[in-house]
N, C-alpha and C positions, 0 to 999 in steps of 0.2 A: 687339458691343456698340452697335450703331446703335440709337437709339431716338428715338421722337417724343416731343414735350413732354408729351402726355397720359399717357405711360407713366412719367413721373417721379413719384416719391413725393409725395404731397400732404401738406403739413404745416399742421395747423390751429394757427394763431398764437394764437388764442383759448382753446385747451385749457389748463386749469389744470395746474400742475406737481404731480406726486405728492408726498404729504407727505414732508417732509425733504429735498426737492431744491430747487435754485435756481429762482426764479420767472422768471429771464431765459432761460436756456438750456434749463432743464427736463430736462436729461439728466445733470447733475452734482450730487452730494450737497452740501447747503448747508454752508458753513464758518462764515459770519458772519450775524448778524441785525442789520439797520439798525434803530436805534430810531425814527428820524424817518419812514422809508419803511414801517416795520412790516412788513418782508418779509425773507425769508432769501435769501441769495445765495451761489454759490460764490466763491472767493477771486478769480478772474480777472474775472468779471462784476461783483463789488463794486468792484474796482479801476477798471474801465473806466467804469462809471456814476458813480461818485463821484470821478473824477479832477479835474474842473474845475467852475466855477460854484458855485451855492449848495449843491449836494449834497456838495461837497468838505468842507463843515463838518459833515456829518452824523456822528454817532457810532455805533459798532457794537460788539458783543460776540460772543464766541464763541457759535455756534448750539447746540453741545452744552451750554453753561452755561445758556443760556435755556431749553432744553428741561427740564433737570434742576430749574431753580428754578420751572418752571411760570409764567414771566413773559410768554409769548407771548400777545398779545391779537389780537382781531379788528381790522381797519383801522378800523372805525367808532368804536372805543373809544380810539383813539390820535390825537392831533392832530399834524399835520405841523409845528406851530409849538412843540412841546414842547421844554422847555429841555434842552440837551445835558447829559448825564451824564458824569462823569469815567470814562474807560476805563482800568481796571487792566491793566497789561501782563501777558501771560501768561507763566508761567514757562517758560524754555527751558533745555535741557540744555547745560551748558558744555563737557562732554566730547565729543570727536570719536569717534563710533562708527564704527570702521573697518569692522566687518562689514556694517552697514547700507549705508554708502556703496559698499563693493565689491560687494555684491549688486545694488544698483541699477544700477551701472555695467555689471556683467558681463551683465545681461539684454540689452544692446544691442551688446556687443562680439563681433563674428564670430570664430570659431576660425581660427587661421592654417592655411593649406593644407599638407597633408603632400606628400611627393615624389611619391607616386602620384597625389594629386589634381591636382598641377601638370601632370601628363601629360595628364590629362583636360581640364585648362583649355586647354592648347595646342590640343587637338582641337576643343574647342568654338570657340575663337576663330577657328581655320582655317575651320570650317564656316560661322561667322556672316560672315566676311569675303568669302565667294563668294556668299552668298544675296543676293537682292534683295527681301527679304520686304515691307518697307514700300512700295517702289515698286509692287508687284503688288497689295498688299491695300488700302492707303489710296488708293482711287481713288474719288472722289465720283460718278462717272458710272455706276458699277455699283450696282444696287439690292440685290442679295443677295450676300453674299460668304462665307457659312459654308463651302460647298464649296471655294472657292478658298483659305480659311484652312486647312482640314483638309489639303488637298493640299500646301500650302507647309510646314506643320509636319511632315507625314509625309516630305517631301523632305529637310528639314533632318535629321530622325531618320535617314533612309537614309544621308545623307552622313556622319553621326557613326558609323553602324554600319560603313561602308566604311573609315573612318579607323581605327577600333579594330581591325578585322580586318588592315588593312595594317601597323599598328604591332605587334601581338602576335597572330598568327594563332591560337595555341592558346587564349589568353584570348577572342578573338572567337568561336571555335567553341563555347566553353563557354556564352557569353552568348547567341549568336543562332541556333544551330543548331536548325532546325525549330521556332522560337518567333516569335510575332506581336508587333506593337509593344505591345499591352496586357500581354503577359506579361513585357516588359522595362520595365514602368512604373517600378520603383524605379531601374533604371539611368539612364533619362532624367531622372527627378526629381533624382538625385543630381548628374549632370553639369551640369543647369541650375542647381542650387543652388550648385555650386562657382563658376559664373561670377558669380552675384549676390553671394556672400560675398567673392570676390576683389575685386570692384569697390568695395564699401564700404571695405575696407582699403586700397585703392590707387586713389584717385579719379582719378589722372593716367592710369590704364590703360584699355584697351577704349573708347577715346573714341567711336568709331562703332558698335562692335559691341554695346555695352551697350544702346543705345537699340533696336536691332533685337530683342535678347533680351527685353527687358521688354515690348515691344509684342506680340511673338509669344506670350509667356506670358499677357499680358493677354487676347488673343484666345482662347487655349485654355481660359480660365476661363468663356467665354460658355456658358451651359447647352447651347444648340443645337450648338455646336461640340464641347463636351466629349462630348455624346451620340454625335455622328458619329465623333469620334476614338476613343472606347472606352477612353481612360485619361487620367489627370490628370498634367500636367507639373510642377506646383507643390507643393513641400514647404516647411515653415517653414525660414528660415535657422538653420543651426547656430551658436548662441551659446555663449559660455563657460558661462553660467549653465545653459542647457539640458543641456549635456554633464555638467556636475558634478552637477546635480540628478538626472539619470537614473542616474548612477553612485553616488548616495548620498554625495557628497563636498563638499557645500556648506560644511562646516565649514572647509575650507581658506581660504575668503574672509575668515573671521572671525580669523585669526591676525595679529597686529600685524606680524610679520615680513614679511607679504606686501607691504608698502609698500616694503621693501628689495628684495624679489624682483622687483618689477615697474617700479621707477622707472627712467627713462632716464638713462644716464651722459652727462653733457655735458662735452666736453673743454676748453671755453673756460675760461682762467684757471686751469688745473690743470697740474702737472707730470706727466711720464710715470709716476713711481712712484705718484703719487696716483690717476692713471686706473686703473692695474694694480690698485691696492688696492680701488678701487670695484668694478672687474670681478669680482675674487675674492670680495668681500663678497656681491655680488649672486648669483654662481653657488652660493655656499655656502648662501644662503637658499633658492635654487630646489631644491638638492639636499636640504636639510633637510625642506622641505615635501613634496617628492615622495616621499621615503622614508617619512615619517610617515604620509601618507594613501593610500599605495598599497594596493590590496586585491584580492580576487577580481573586484570590479565595475570597477576602473579601474587601469590600470597606471601606473608612474611616469613613463613617456614621455608619456602622455596628460595627466598633471598638468602636466608641464613644457610641453607645447603649449599649455595653457589659460593659464599663467603668462606664457609668451612673447607670447601673444596680447594680454593685458592691457598688457604692455610695448609691443606694437606700437600700441596705442591712445594711449599716452603720446607715442610718436614722431610720431603723427598730430597730436596737440594742439600739439605743439611747432612743426611745420611749418606748420600751418594756423591755429591760434588765437593763437599767440604773436606773429605779425607785427602783429596788432591792438594787442596790449599795447605793442609797440616804438613804433608810430606814436603811440599815446596819450602815451607818455613823451616823444617829440619834440614834440608839441603842448605838453605842459606845461612843457617845458624852454625852448623858444624863443619862446613867446607867453604874454602875461599875459591872464588872463580878462577884466579890465576896462580895463587901461591899454593904449591903442593906440599902436603904433609907426607914424608916418606912412610909413616906407620899406616896412614889411611888414605893412600892415593887413589884416585878414581881412574887412572890410566889403564887401558886394556890393550891386549895384542892378539890378533887373530891366530887361533891355533893353540893358545895357551889357556888352560882351564876351561875349555869348551867355548871360548869367545869367538865369535865370527866377524867382529869388527876390530879395527885398530884406531884407538883414539888416545891422544895424550890427555893429561888431567883437565886441561882447560876445555878442550873439545868435547870430552865426555861430560863435563859439567853443563855445558851449553845444551848438549843433546838431551840429557836427563831433564833439565829445567824446561826446555821447550816441549818435550813429550808430556810431562805432567800438566802443563798449562794448556796444551791441546786436549788432553783428557778432560780438564776442567771445562773448556769451552764446549766440548761435546755433551758432557753431562748436564751443563747448564741448559742446553736446548734439547734435552733427550726426549721430552714430551712431544716437541715439534717433530723430531726425527722419527719418533714412534708412530705419529700420526700419518707421516709420509710413507713409513714402511708399510702400515696397514692398508693405505691406499694403493701402493705398489703391488702388494700381494694379491689384493682383491680386485685388480683391474681386469676388465673383460678384454682389453686390447693388449695384455702383457702376458703371453703364454710362457710356460716353463718346459723344460726337458729333463727327463731322468738320466742322470750321468754318474758313472763311477768316478768319484773325485779323488781316490786314493785313501779316502776316509769313510768308505761306504757308498751306498746309493743315495744320491741327493737330488732334490728338485733345483735345477739351475735356472735362475729367472733374473731378468734385467731389473735393476732398481733405479729408474730414472729420476724420481723425485728425491729419493734419499742421497743419490750421487751428487745432484745439483746442490743440495743443502750442505752436504759434507765438504764440497769444494768451497762453499762460502765460509764455512766454519774454518777450514784449513787456511783459507786466505786471510781471515782475521787473525788467526794465530801466528801466521808468518809475518804479517804486518806488524803485529805487536813485538815479535821476537826480533825483527830486524835481520839477524843472521839465522839462516836455517841450515842445520846439519842433517845429512841423510836424504833419503828419497822422498818424494811427494806423491808417489803412487798410492792410489786408494783402490783396493781390491773390492769390487762389488759385482755380483753376478758372474762370478768365475768359480774355479775349483776350490779357491781359498775361502771366499765368502760367497757361497752359492745363491743366497737370496736375502732379502731384507730381513727375514725372521732371524737368520743366522748372524746378521749384522747387529741386530738389537741384543740378542743373547751374548754376543762377544763383549759388547761394551757394558752390559749389565755386570760383567765380571770385574770391572775396575774397582768398584767399592768393595767386592768380596776379597780382592787382594790387598788393598791399601788399609781398610779398616782394622783387620787383625793385627797388621804390622803397627799401626798407630796405637792401637790398644795396649799391645805388648810394650812398646816404648814408653808409653805414658805411665804404666804401672811399674816400671823398673825402680822408680824412687821408693815405692811401697816396700820393696824387698829389703831396703837397708834397715827397716825397723827389726828385722829378724837377725840376730847376731851371727847365726850359722850361715844364712844365705849371703849376708853381707861379707863374711870371710871368704866364702866360695867365690863370689864375683870379683873381690879384690885380688884373690890368688890367680884366678883364671884369666881375668881381663885388665886388672889394674884399676878397678873402680867402676861405678855405675855409668859415669860419663864416658869413659873409654869403651865400655861394653856397648853403649849406645852408638858410638861412632863406629865400632867394628860391624855391628849389624847394619847400619846404614851404608857403610862403604861397600860391604858385600852385596847389598840389594841394589845399589846404584851401578855397580859394575856388572853383576851377574843377570840382573833382570832387564838390562838395557844393553845387551851385547850382540844382538842379532841372531841368538841361538834359538832352537825349537824347531828346526827343519835342516835338511841336507843341502838346500840350495838357497840362493838369495832372492828367488821369486816367492817362495813360500814363507820365508822369514826375513831376516836382514833388517834394514833400516826403513822399509816402506811403512805406511801409516798403520796398517793392521798387524804387520810383522813385529812392531814394538810391543803390542800387547801379547803376541805369541811368545816373545822372549820372557815376558814377565810371568806367564803361566809356566813356562819351562823352569824358572827359577823356583817357583812355588812347589813344583813337583819334586824338588830336590832338598826341601827344607829339613828333613829328617837326617840328611847327611851332614848338616852344618854344625860346627863346634859350639855354637850358641843355642842349639835347638833345646837343650835342657832349660835354659833361661826363659825361652818362649813358653815351655810348659809350666814353669813356676809362675808365670804371670796369669796363667788361666787360658792360655791358647788352646782352642779346640779345633783348629784346621781352618782352612779358607773357605770351606763350604758348610762349616758347622757340624760336620759329621762326627768329630771327636777322634781320639787316638786310643787304640787298644794297647 
């Protein structure tokens, strides 16, 4: 996918939007009509353009209502200074529609691997671990790499073939006897899809192998490579929705009892009998749904697999999204939005202690709060973003370029679907926050976040940062049971509560200060720069006065590597 600049698609910025589409992005249906601008916008563009300044006072109505009433006029007929009209709130449904919610979530939830698929996963990981694909392909000194790419892909397929034969000779003979690579297209598509699906469900797995897999598959989608290869390696990820739809079983998602069948059983604060009761209630709900909807198209086991997959998504959210919620609760519990405690103030000044932003206590409180809530929104929709990232990377019409980004040689590739969804997520977060502190720039497809794979990897770090902090703070109370440790904490910090406040204050000041780079383009208050600052704080944890307390709580690092 190496391309020159003149091969990139030229976008005519002066081209008018099609009727009924947003005048700003030109590719989304219009949702609202601004009465002062006299133009239609989609929800995201309307929120971004009218967020600040005089345009924040503009009034708008539903675009559909304007079309039906025939009130849309030409720009020349409407004054920008027209008096704002009262906007009547649109009616909303008070009832929670379980079916619509579950359908929307199920479209992006991968199906849990079966036992047979797990065997193929181990083969794929073994093959990827021994290949040096990116080292041989991503070499900027070579001008043409199509032949090298094809050779490397066929080499990996040959390794997979050998591993299958070694593991099950009879099955291997059935698959590969007197057959070429293109005749085994479905097998290779399946095994590569298993790896992609497994990674989404388990972000902590395949840390190095997944990057090789995605870059290999991205190269296999280059038209020239695909023609030489003779077969396609990529097939859509198997989601809960796609399986149920193919088997004519979507109705199972509309059952109210599905909430019981898919919720995660949390043991905290419950007795053993209560936990056992919850487990039995959940299993009864799963059995009831699987028996009711089994048919000639889908077995009861397949329905159970889909329900367990939705439950896996709940476990993912608890492990990755909920730490954001817990840190927000810590912020609200130990710090006041406007009243500043001189001992644990959140105020920061640029140039002092490595800070690159200047905020008073109130501004920093809002900045931290809105950043954590934005991360929570992103992680809540992480499976959707990951699906879009997968599609962006493996698109035949989305080329990449090898560029030295300052952090090594990277594949810089546009991320249109991820970008659009991220702007929607940011708009929702800004709408909930009301007041937004800092920049709204989202780096995607540039030297800061070169491609959608890097985007996914970046936001997978949020839980790795926040979870160890939450665990350490939660275990501080246990240290009081040891007289020696209690005496140490009392003399050093003035008690467990004060120690917790010191840790939180330093985190909220140092991890949200715009640090992590030498300019405001690479770090600062932009959307991904906030995460850069947090990682910068993590890298300095050993220098903190409370670091021994972290170790006493069982802290083993932000990546689980331990401390020597």
